[in-house]
C-alpha positions, 0 to 999 in steps of 0.5 A: 250352737252354744249355751247363752252367757247372758245373765238370767239366760243360762238355760237357753241355747243359741243356734247359728246357721250359715247357709252361704259359707265363705262369703266375705263381708268385703264382697258386698254390696252385691251379696248372694241372696237366699233362694226364695224357692228353697226350704232351709232346715235346722235339724237337732237331735237332743237324744243322741239317736241320730234322728232329729226330734226338733226341726226349724224350717225357714223360707225367705223372700228377697226384696229390692228396697232401692238401697243406696251406698253413700260415697266419700264424694257425697253421692248415694249410688244405688245398689244394683239388683242381682 
């Protein structure tokens, strides 16, 4: 969480959540998917009372879009589903 540094947005805060830590970008294209049955939550305590007074909740859906990866030989290789 950090304060925005964009001009005119100094009063805004950016929140970043990493639900799959230590996943190396070079590990793709078969990255772990977010669990479609899980509820991902960010709780924020703005008053220092050890109780969240702001909560963001997220659910995700995993879709297979038939993505392909281009190769140096000019072929497009389909990314296998997990």
